[in-house]
All heavy atoms as a GROMACS GRO file, in nm:
protein
  470
    1MET      N    1   1.594  -0.580  -0.260
    1MET     CA    2   1.514  -0.605  -0.140
    1MET      C    3   1.461  -0.475  -0.081
    1MET      O    4   1.353  -0.470  -0.028
    1MET     CB    5   1.596  -0.682  -0.039
    1MET     CG    6   1.521  -0.715   0.086
    1MET     SD    7   1.622  -0.818   0.191
    1MET     CE    8   1.514  -0.835   0.327
    2PHE      N    9   1.540  -0.369  -0.089
    2PHE     CA   10   1.498  -0.243  -0.030
    2PHE      C   11   1.464  -0.137  -0.135
    2PHE      O   12   1.468  -0.018  -0.108
    2PHE     CB   13   1.606  -0.189   0.064
    2PHE     CG   14   1.622  -0.271   0.188
    2PHE    CD1   15   1.734  -0.350   0.206
    2PHE    CD2   16   1.524  -0.272   0.285
    2PHE    CE1   17   1.749  -0.427   0.320
    2PHE    CE2   18   1.538  -0.349   0.400
    2PHE     CZ   19   1.651  -0.426   0.416
    3GLU      N   20   1.432  -0.181  -0.258
    3GLU     CA   21   1.396  -0.083  -0.360
    3GLU      C   22   1.259  -0.023  -0.329
    3GLU      O   23   1.180  -0.081  -0.257
    3GLU     CB   24   1.396  -0.148  -0.499
    3GLU     CG   25   1.278  -0.236  -0.528
    3GLU     CD   26   1.297  -0.382  -0.488
    3GLU    OE1   27   1.399  -0.417  -0.429
    3GLU    OE2   28   1.205  -0.460  -0.518
    4LYS      N   29   1.234   0.094  -0.386
    4LYS     CA   30   1.106   0.162  -0.364
    4LYS      C   31   0.999   0.095  -0.449
    4LYS      O   32   1.020   0.070  -0.567
    4LYS     CB   33   1.120   0.308  -0.400
    4LYS     CG   34   0.993   0.388  -0.377
    4LYS     CD   35   1.017   0.535  -0.387
    4LYS     CE   36   1.006   0.580  -0.529
    4LYS     NZ   37   1.008   0.727  -0.541
    5ILE      N   38   0.885   0.068  -0.388
    5ILE     CA   39   0.770   0.009  -0.457
    5ILE      C   40   0.652   0.105  -0.437
    5ILE      O   41   0.629   0.152  -0.326
    5ILE     CB   42   0.735  -0.130  -0.400
    5ILE    CG1   43   0.855  -0.223  -0.409
    5ILE    CG2   44   0.615  -0.189  -0.474
    5ILE    CD1   45   0.837  -0.354  -0.336
    6GLU      N   46   0.581   0.131  -0.545
    6GLU     CA   47   0.464   0.219  -0.538
    6GLU      C   48   0.336   0.136  -0.539
    6GLU      O   49   0.323   0.043  -0.618
    6GLU     CB   50   0.464   0.318  -0.654
    6GLU     CG   51   0.578   0.418  -0.646
    6GLU     CD   52   0.568   0.521  -0.756
    6GLU    OE1   53   0.457   0.570  -0.783
    6GLU    OE2   54   0.673   0.552  -0.812
    7TYR      N   55   0.244   0.172  -0.451
    7TYR     CA   56   0.116   0.102  -0.439
    7TYR      C   57   0.001   0.201  -0.445
    7TYR      O   58   0.017   0.318  -0.412
    7TYR     CB   59   0.106   0.029  -0.305
    7TYR     CG   60   0.197  -0.089  -0.288
    7TYR    CD1   61   0.316  -0.078  -0.217
    7TYR    CD2   62   0.164  -0.212  -0.344
    7TYR    CE1   63   0.399  -0.187  -0.200
    7TYR    CE2   64   0.247  -0.321  -0.327
    7TYR     CZ   65   0.363  -0.308  -0.255
    7TYR     OH   66   0.446  -0.417  -0.239
    8THR      N   67  -0.114   0.151  -0.483
    8THR     CA   68  -0.241   0.222  -0.473
    8THR      C   69  -0.328   0.144  -0.376
    8THR      O   70  -0.334   0.021  -0.384
    8THR     CB   71  -0.312   0.230  -0.610
    8THR    OG1   72  -0.227   0.296  -0.702
    8THR    CG2   73  -0.442   0.305  -0.599
    9VAL      N   74  -0.397   0.214  -0.287
    9VAL     CA   75  -0.490   0.149  -0.195
    9VAL      C   76  -0.616   0.117  -0.274
    9VAL      O   77  -0.689   0.207  -0.314
    9VAL     CB   78  -0.522   0.238  -0.073
    9VAL    CG1   79  -0.620   0.168   0.020
    9VAL    CG2   80  -0.394   0.275   0.003
   10GLU      N   81  -0.639  -0.010  -0.298
   10GLU     CA   82  -0.756  -0.052  -0.377
   10GLU      C   83  -0.880  -0.066  -0.290
   10GLU      O   84  -0.990  -0.032  -0.332
   10GLU     CB   85  -0.728  -0.187  -0.444
   10GLU     CG   86  -0.627  -0.179  -0.555
   10GLU     CD   87  -0.681  -0.102  -0.674
   10GLU    OE1   88  -0.792  -0.132  -0.720
   10GLU    OE2   89  -0.611  -0.011  -0.720
   11ARG      N   90  -0.862  -0.117  -0.168
   11ARG     CA   91  -0.978  -0.146  -0.082
   11ARG      C   92  -0.934  -0.141   0.063
   11ARG      O   93  -0.823  -0.182   0.096
   11ARG     CB   94  -1.032  -0.284  -0.117
   11ARG     CG   95  -1.159  -0.321  -0.049
   11ARG     CD   96  -1.216  -0.451  -0.102
   11ARG     NE   97  -1.159  -0.562  -0.027
   11ARG     CZ   98  -1.100  -0.668  -0.080
   11ARG    NH1   99  -1.088  -0.679  -0.210
   11ARG    NH2  100  -1.053  -0.765  -0.005
   12ILE      N  101  -1.021  -0.089   0.148
   12ILE     CA  102  -0.999  -0.092   0.293
   12ILE      C  103  -1.109  -0.178   0.352
   12ILE      O  104  -1.227  -0.157   0.324
   12ILE     CB  105  -1.000   0.050   0.353
   12ILE    CG1  106  -0.881   0.129   0.297
   12ILE    CG2  107  -0.995   0.043   0.505
   12ILE    CD1  108  -0.878   0.273   0.340
   13ASP      N  109  -1.070  -0.274   0.434
   13ASP     CA  110  -1.164  -0.367   0.495
   13ASP      C  111  -1.129  -0.380   0.643
   13ASP      O  112  -1.041  -0.458   0.680
   13ASP     CB  113  -1.157  -0.502   0.424
   13ASP     CG  114  -1.264  -0.599   0.471
   13ASP    OD1  115  -1.352  -0.558   0.549
   13ASP    OD2  116  -1.259  -0.716   0.429
   14GLY      N  117  -1.194  -0.300   0.725
   14GLY     CA  118  -1.168  -0.304   0.869
   14GLY      C  119  -1.025  -0.263   0.902
   14GLY      O  120  -0.983  -0.153   0.869
   15ASP      N  121  -0.951  -0.353   0.963
   15ASP     CA  122  -0.814  -0.325   1.006
   15ASP      C  123  -0.710  -0.353   0.898
   15ASP      O  124  -0.591  -0.347   0.925
   15ASP     CB  125  -0.779  -0.408   1.130
   15ASP     CG  126  -0.856  -0.363   1.253
   15ASP    OD1  127  -0.897  -0.246   1.257
   15ASP    OD2  128  -0.874  -0.444   1.345
   16TYR      N  129  -0.755  -0.383   0.777
   16TYR     CA  130  -0.662  -0.418   0.669
   16TYR      C  131  -0.688  -0.333   0.545
   16TYR      O  132  -0.800  -0.291   0.518
   16TYR     CB  133  -0.675  -0.567   0.633
   16TYR     CG  134  -0.636  -0.654   0.749
   16TYR    CD1  135  -0.730  -0.699   0.839
   16TYR    CD2  136  -0.503  -0.690   0.769
   16TYR    CE1  137  -0.694  -0.777   0.947
   16TYR    CE2  138  -0.466  -0.767   0.876
   16TYR     CZ  139  -0.561  -0.810   0.965
   16TYR     OH  140  -0.523  -0.886   1.072
   17ALA      N  141  -0.581  -0.312   0.470
   17ALA     CA  142  -0.591  -0.244   0.341
   17ALA      C  143  -0.532  -0.336   0.236
   17ALA      O  144  -0.436  -0.410   0.263
   17ALA     CB  145  -0.515  -0.112   0.344
   18PHE      N  146  -0.591  -0.334   0.118
   18PHE     CA  147  -0.544  -0.416   0.008
   18PHE      C  148  -0.479  -0.325  -0.095
   18PHE      O  149  -0.543  -0.233  -0.146
   18PHE     CB  150  -0.660  -0.495  -0.052
   18PHE     CG  151  -0.713  -0.597   0.044
   18PHE    CD1  152  -0.810  -0.563   0.137
   18PHE    CD2  153  -0.664  -0.726   0.043
   18PHE    CE1  154  -0.858  -0.656   0.227
   18PHE    CE2  155  -0.711  -0.820   0.132
   18PHE     CZ  156  -0.808  -0.786   0.224
   19LEU      N  157  -0.350  -0.350  -0.120
   19LEU     CA  158  -0.269  -0.262  -0.204
   19LEU      C  159  -0.238  -0.327  -0.338
   19LEU      O  160  -0.211  -0.446  -0.345
   19LEU     CB  161  -0.138  -0.229  -0.133
   19LEU     CG  162  -0.147  -0.181   0.011
   19LEU    CD1  163  -0.007  -0.154   0.066
   19LEU    CD2  164  -0.234  -0.058   0.022
   20LYS      N  165  -0.240  -0.245  -0.444
   20LYS     CA  166  -0.203  -0.291  -0.578
   20LYS      C  167  -0.070  -0.229  -0.615
   20LYS      O  168  -0.052  -0.108  -0.606
   20LYS     CB  169  -0.309  -0.252  -0.681
   20LYS     CG  170  -0.273  -0.296  -0.823
   20LYS     CD  171  -0.378  -0.256  -0.923
   20LYS     CE  172  -0.491  -0.353  -0.930
   20LYS     NZ  173  -0.465  -0.484  -0.980
   21ASN      N  174   0.023  -0.314  -0.657
   21ASN     CA  175   0.154  -0.268  -0.702
   21ASN      C  176   0.136  -0.196  -0.836
   21ASN      O  177   0.088  -0.255  -0.932
   21ASN     CB  178   0.249  -0.387  -0.716
   21ASN     CG  179   0.391  -0.348  -0.746
   21ASN    OD1  180   0.416  -0.252  -0.817
   21ASN    ND2  181   0.484  -0.424  -0.693
   22ILE      N  182   0.173  -0.070  -0.843
   22ILE     CA  183   0.153   0.010  -0.963
   22ILE      C  184   0.234  -0.044  -1.082
   22ILE      O  185   0.188  -0.042  -1.195
   22ILE     CB  186   0.189   0.158  -0.936
   22ILE    CG1  187   0.085   0.218  -0.841
   22ILE    CG2  188   0.195   0.238  -1.065
   22ILE    CD1  189   0.116   0.357  -0.795
   23ASN      N  190   0.352  -0.097  -1.056
   23ASN     CA  191   0.439  -0.145  -1.164
   23ASN      C  192   0.410  -0.288  -1.207
   23ASN      O  193   0.461  -0.332  -1.310
   23ASN     CB  194   0.586  -0.131  -1.124
   23ASN     CG  195   0.624   0.014  -1.104
   23ASN    OD1  196   0.583   0.099  -1.181
   23ASN    ND2  197   0.699   0.040  -1.000
   24HIS      N  198   0.332  -0.362  -1.130
   24HIS     CA  199   0.299  -0.501  -1.162
   24HIS      C  200   0.148  -0.519  -1.146
   24HIS      O  201   0.102  -0.580  -1.050
   24HIS     CB  202   0.376  -0.598  -1.073
   24HIS     CG  203   0.524  -0.589  -1.090
   24HIS    ND1  204   0.588  -0.644  -1.198
   24HIS    CD2  205   0.620  -0.530  -1.016
   24HIS    CE1  206   0.718  -0.619  -1.189
   24HIS    NE2  207   0.740  -0.550  -1.079
   25GLN      N  208   0.072  -0.465  -1.238
   25GLN     CA  209  -0.073  -0.466  -1.230
   25GLN      C  210  -0.132  -0.606  -1.223
   25GLN      O  211  -0.239  -0.626  -1.168
   25GLN     CB  212  -0.133  -0.391  -1.351
   25GLN     CG  213  -0.100  -0.244  -1.354
   25GLN     CD  214  -0.174  -0.166  -1.246
   25GLN    OE1  215  -0.289  -0.195  -1.216
   25GLN    NE2  216  -0.107  -0.069  -1.189
   26GLU      N  217  -0.061  -0.706  -1.280
   26GLU     CA  218  -0.113  -0.842  -1.281
   26GLU      C  219  -0.093  -0.914  -1.148
   26GLU      O  220  -0.152  -1.019  -1.124
   26GLU     CB  221  -0.047  -0.923  -1.394
   26GLU     CG  222   0.100  -0.955  -1.373
   26GLU     CD  223   0.195  -0.837  -1.398
   26GLU    OE1  224   0.153  -0.734  -1.453
   26GLU    OE2  225   0.312  -0.850  -1.361
   27ALA      N  226  -0.012  -0.858  -1.059
   27ALA     CA  227   0.015  -0.921  -0.929
   27ALA      C  228  -0.110  -0.916  -0.841
   27ALA      O  229  -0.196  -0.828  -0.855
   27ALA     CB  230   0.131  -0.851  -0.860
   28GLU      N  231  -0.119  -1.011  -0.748
   28GLU     CA  232  -0.229  -1.013  -0.653
   28GLU      C  233  -0.222  -0.893  -0.560
   28GLU      O  234  -0.114  -0.836  -0.540
   28GLU     CB  235  -0.223  -1.140  -0.568
   28GLU     CG  236  -0.256  -1.266  -0.643
   28GLU     CD  237  -0.262  -1.386  -0.551
   28GLU    OE1  238  -0.302  -1.371  -0.433
   28GLU    OE2  239  -0.226  -1.494  -0.596
   29LEU      N  240  -0.336  -0.855  -0.504
   29LEU     CA  241  -0.338  -0.747  -0.407
   29LEU      C  242  -0.261  -0.790  -0.282
   29LEU      O  243  -0.267  -0.906  -0.241
   29LEU     CB  244  -0.481  -0.710  -0.370
   29LEU     CG  245  -0.568  -0.654  -0.482
   29LEU    CD1  246  -0.707  -0.626  -0.428
   29LEU    CD2  247  -0.507  -0.529  -0.542
   30LYS      N  248  -0.192  -0.695  -0.222
   30LYS     CA  249  -0.116  -0.721  -0.100
   30LYS      C  250  -0.200  -0.675   0.019
   30LYS      O  251  -0.243  -0.560   0.025
   30LYS     CB  252   0.016  -0.644  -0.105
   30LYS     CG  253   0.104  -0.664   0.014
   30LYS     CD  254   0.235  -0.591  -0.004
   30LYS     CE  255   0.328  -0.618   0.112
   30LYS     NZ  256   0.457  -0.551   0.091
   31CYS      N  257  -0.224  -0.765   0.114
   31CYS     CA  258  -0.302  -0.733   0.234
   31CYS      C  259  -0.205  -0.684   0.342
   31CYS      O  260  -0.111  -0.754   0.377
   31CYS     CB  261  -0.376  -0.858   0.280
   31CYS     SG  262  -0.477  -0.830   0.426
   32VAL      N  263  -0.230  -0.561   0.392
   32VAL     CA  264  -0.142  -0.501   0.492
   32VAL      C  265  -0.227  -0.448   0.608
   32VAL      O  266  -0.331  -0.385   0.586
   32VAL     CB  267  -0.062  -0.383   0.430
   32VAL    CG1  268   0.027  -0.317   0.533
   32VAL    CG2  269   0.020  -0.431   0.312
   33ALA      N  270  -0.181  -0.472   0.730
   33ALA     CA  271  -0.251  -0.419   0.848
   33ALA      C  272  -0.246  -0.267   0.844
   33ALA      O  273  -0.142  -0.207   0.817
   33ALA     CB  274  -0.185  -0.470   0.975
   34ARG      N  275  -0.358  -0.202   0.870
   34ARG     CA  276  -0.364  -0.056   0.865
   34ARG      C  277  -0.274   0.008   0.969
   34ARG      O  278  -0.231   0.123   0.951
   34ARG     CB  279  -0.508  -0.010   0.883
   34ARG     CG  280  -0.591  -0.043   0.760
   34ARG     CD  281  -0.727   0.016   0.762
   34ARG     NE  282  -0.721   0.161   0.762
   34ARG     CZ  283  -0.826   0.237   0.789
   34ARG    NH1  284  -0.943   0.183   0.816
   34ARG    NH2  285  -0.817   0.368   0.788
   35ALA      N  286  -0.240  -0.062   1.074
   35ALA     CA  287  -0.150  -0.008   1.176
   35ALA      C  288  -0.011   0.020   1.118
   35ALA      O  289   0.063   0.102   1.173
   35ALA     CB  290  -0.139  -0.105   1.293
   36LEU      N  291   0.024  -0.044   1.007
   36LEU     CA  292   0.154  -0.023   0.943
   36LEU      C  293   0.153   0.089   0.840
   36LEU      O  294   0.257   0.125   0.787
   36LEU     CB  295   0.200  -0.153   0.876
   36LEU     CG  296   0.217  -0.273   0.968
   36LEU    CD1  297   0.248  -0.397   0.886
   36LEU    CD2  298   0.326  -0.246   1.071
   37LEU      N  299   0.036   0.143   0.813
   37LEU     CA  300   0.019   0.244   0.708
   37LEU      C  301  -0.007   0.381   0.768
   37LEU      O  302  -0.049   0.392   0.883
   37LEU     CB  303  -0.099   0.204   0.618
   37LEU     CG  304  -0.088   0.067   0.551
   37LEU    CD1  305  -0.219   0.033   0.481
   37LEU    CD2  306   0.028   0.063   0.455
   38PRO      N  307   0.015   0.488   0.692
   38PRO     CA  308  -0.017   0.623   0.742
   38PRO      C  309  -0.165   0.631   0.779
   38PRO      O  310  -0.251   0.570   0.714
   38PRO     CB  311   0.014   0.714   0.623
   38PRO     CG  312   0.112   0.637   0.540
   38PRO     CD  313   0.076   0.493   0.558
   39GLU      N  314  -0.196   0.706   0.884
   39GLU     CA  315  -0.334   0.716   0.935
   39GLU      C  316  -0.434   0.769   0.836
   39GLU      O  317  -0.549   0.727   0.834
   39GLU     CB  318  -0.338   0.807   1.058
   39GLU     CG  319  -0.307   0.737   1.186
   39GLU     CD  320  -0.330   0.829   1.305
   39GLU    OE1  321  -0.431   0.903   1.306
   39GLU    OE2  322  -0.246   0.826   1.395
   40ASP      N  323  -0.393   0.864   0.752
   40ASP     CA  324  -0.489   0.935   0.668
   40ASP      C  325  -0.509   0.872   0.530
   40ASP      O  326  -0.555   0.939   0.438
   40ASP     CB  327  -0.447   1.081   0.653
   40ASP     CG  328  -0.302   1.098   0.608
   40ASP    OD1  329  -0.228   1.000   0.612
   40ASP    OD2  330  -0.266   1.210   0.570
   41ILE      N  331  -0.482   0.742   0.514
   41ILE     CA  332  -0.505   0.679   0.384
   41ILE      C  333  -0.654   0.661   0.359
   41ILE      O  334  -0.735   0.656   0.453
   41ILE     CB  335  -0.434   0.542   0.371
   41ILE    CG1  336  -0.492   0.441   0.468
   41ILE    CG2  337  -0.286   0.555   0.384
   41ILE    CD1  338  -0.463   0.297   0.431
   42SER      N  339  -0.688   0.652   0.234
   42SER     CA  340  -0.825   0.618   0.192
   42SER      C  341  -0.813   0.541   0.062
   42SER      O  342  -0.704   0.531   0.004
   42SER     CB  343  -0.909   0.745   0.173
   42SER     OG  344  -0.851   0.827   0.074
   43GLU      N  345  -0.922   0.484   0.017
   43GLU     CA  346  -0.918   0.412  -0.109
   43GLU      C  347  -0.876   0.508  -0.220
   43GLU      O  348  -0.925   0.620  -0.227
   43GLU     CB  349  -1.054   0.347  -0.138
   43GLU     CG  350  -1.084   0.236  -0.041
   43GLU     CD  351  -1.217   0.167  -0.066
   43GLU    OE1  352  -1.288   0.204  -0.162
   43GLU    OE2  353  -1.249   0.076   0.011
   44GLY      N  354  -0.780   0.465  -0.300
   44GLY     CA  355  -0.727   0.549  -0.406
   44GLY      C  356  -0.598   0.620  -0.368
   44GLY      O  357  -0.531   0.676  -0.454
   45SER      N  358  -0.561   0.618  -0.240
   45SER     CA  359  -0.435   0.681  -0.198
   45SER      C  360  -0.318   0.610  -0.261
   45SER      O  361  -0.322   0.490  -0.286
   45SER     CB  362  -0.420   0.674  -0.045
   45SER     OG  363  -0.517   0.749   0.021
   46ARG      N  364  -0.210   0.686  -0.286
   46ARG     CA  365  -0.087   0.628  -0.339
   46ARG      C  366   0.016   0.625  -0.228
   46ARG      O  367   0.031   0.722  -0.152
   46ARG     CB  368  -0.038   0.709  -0.457
   46ARG     CG  369  -0.132   0.693  -0.575
   46ARG     CD  370  -0.082   0.756  -0.698
   46ARG     NE  371   0.049   0.701  -0.732
   46ARG     CZ  372   0.125   0.747  -0.829
   46ARG    NH1  373   0.083   0.849  -0.901
   46ARG    NH2  374   0.242   0.694  -0.855
   47LEU      N  375   0.086   0.512  -0.220
   47LEU     CA  376   0.186   0.491  -0.116
   47LEU      C  377   0.318   0.449  -0.176
   47LEU      O  378   0.321   0.382  -0.280
   47LEU     CB  379   0.141   0.381  -0.019
   47LEU     CG  380   0.009   0.400   0.054
   47LEU    CD1  381  -0.028   0.272   0.126
   47LEU    CD2  382   0.020   0.515   0.151
   48ASN      N  383   0.427   0.485  -0.109
   48ASN     CA  384   0.559   0.433  -0.140
   48ASN      C  385   0.599   0.340  -0.027
   48ASN      O  386   0.572   0.367   0.090
   48ASN     CB  387   0.663   0.546  -0.146
   48ASN     CG  388   0.655   0.626  -0.272
   48ASN    OD1  389   0.613   0.576  -0.376
   48ASN    ND2  390   0.695   0.750  -0.265
   49TYR      N  391   0.662   0.230  -0.063
   49TYR     CA  392   0.717   0.137   0.035
   49TYR      C  393   0.867   0.134   0.014
   49TYR      O  394   0.914   0.095  -0.093
   49TYR     CB  395   0.658  -0.002   0.018
   49TYR     CG  396   0.713  -0.104   0.115
   49TYR    CD1  397   0.677  -0.098   0.249
   49TYR    CD2  398   0.799  -0.204   0.073
   49TYR    CE1  399   0.726  -0.190   0.339
   49TYR    CE2  400   0.848  -0.297   0.163
   49TYR     CZ  401   0.812  -0.290   0.296
   49TYR     OH  402   0.861  -0.381   0.386
   50GLU      N  403   0.941   0.181   0.114
   50GLU     CA  404   1.086   0.187   0.102
   50GLU      C  405   1.146   0.174   0.241
   50GLU      O  406   1.096   0.235   0.337
   50GLU     CB  407   1.126   0.320   0.038
   50GLU     CG  408   1.271   0.331   0.005
   50GLU     CD  409   1.303   0.455  -0.075
   50GLU    OE1  410   1.227   0.554  -0.068
   50GLU    OE2  411   1.403   0.454  -0.145
   51MET      N  412   1.250   0.096   0.252
   51MET     CA  413   1.321   0.076   0.380
   51MET      C  414   1.224   0.032   0.490
   51MET      O  415   1.224   0.083   0.602
   51MET     CB  416   1.396   0.202   0.422
   51MET     CG  417   1.503   0.245   0.323
   51MET     SD  418   1.635   0.127   0.298
   51MET     CE  419   1.715   0.133   0.455
   52LEU      N  420   1.134  -0.063   0.456
   52LEU     CA  421   1.038  -0.122   0.548
   52LEU      C  422   0.936  -0.024   0.603
   52LEU      O  423   0.881  -0.045   0.711
   52LEU     CB  424   1.112  -0.193   0.664
   52LEU     CG  425   1.215  -0.297   0.622
   52LEU    CD1  426   1.289  -0.348   0.744
   52LEU    CD2  427   1.152  -0.409   0.545
   53GLU      N  428   0.906   0.085   0.530
   53GLU     CA  429   0.814   0.186   0.576
   53GLU      C  430   0.723   0.231   0.461
   53GLU      O  431   0.768   0.250   0.349
   53GLU     CB  432   0.892   0.306   0.630
   53GLU     CG  433   0.805   0.414   0.685
   53GLU     CD  434   0.888   0.529   0.744
   53GLU    OE1  435   1.011   0.516   0.757
   53GLU    OE2  436   0.826   0.631   0.774
   54TYR      N  437   0.594   0.250   0.492
   54TYR     CA  438   0.498   0.302   0.396
   54TYR      C  439   0.480   0.452   0.420
   54TYR      O  440   0.461   0.495   0.534
   54TYR     CB  441   0.361   0.234   0.414
   54TYR     CG  442   0.359   0.089   0.375
   54TYR    CD1  443   0.381  -0.010   0.471
   54TYR    CD2  444   0.337   0.050   0.244
   54TYR    CE1  445   0.380  -0.145   0.434
   54TYR    CE2  446   0.334  -0.083   0.207
   54TYR     CZ  447   0.356  -0.180   0.303
   54TYR     OH  448   0.354  -0.310   0.269
   55THR      N  449   0.486   0.530   0.310
   55THR     CA  450   0.464   0.674   0.320
   55THR      C  451   0.370   0.718   0.208
   55THR      O  452   0.363   0.654   0.104
   55THR     CB  453   0.597   0.753   0.307
   55THR    OG1  454   0.661   0.717   0.185
   55THR    CG2  455   0.690   0.725   0.425
   56MET      N  456   0.299   0.828   0.231
   56MET     CA  457   0.208   0.883   0.130
   56MET      C  458   0.290   0.948   0.020
   56MET      O  459   0.394   1.007   0.046
   56MET     CB  460   0.115   0.988   0.192
   56MET     CG  461   0.019   0.933   0.294
   56MET     SD  462  -0.119   0.843   0.226
   56MET     CE  463  -0.210   0.975   0.151
   57VAL      N  464   0.239   0.941  -0.103
   57VAL     CA  465   0.305   1.008  -0.217
   57VAL      C  466   0.256   1.150  -0.221
   57VAL      O  467   0.144   1.181  -0.198
   57VAL     CB  468   0.271   0.936  -0.349
   57VAL    CG1  469   0.323   1.014  -0.467
   57VAL    CG2  470   0.327   0.797  -0.347
   0.00000   0.00000   0.00000
């Protein structure tokens, strides 16, 4: 439940970002509110999700 998951920001659409799980390419994109993500993300950024927090790689 609390394992580290790596994502790539595929698309930013207003207040939401769509993330692709790097280890499960076939999975659907995950829609996340940008308020939960680091401020300086852009399309193509890599993120880690661990312990309920997103951080830049």
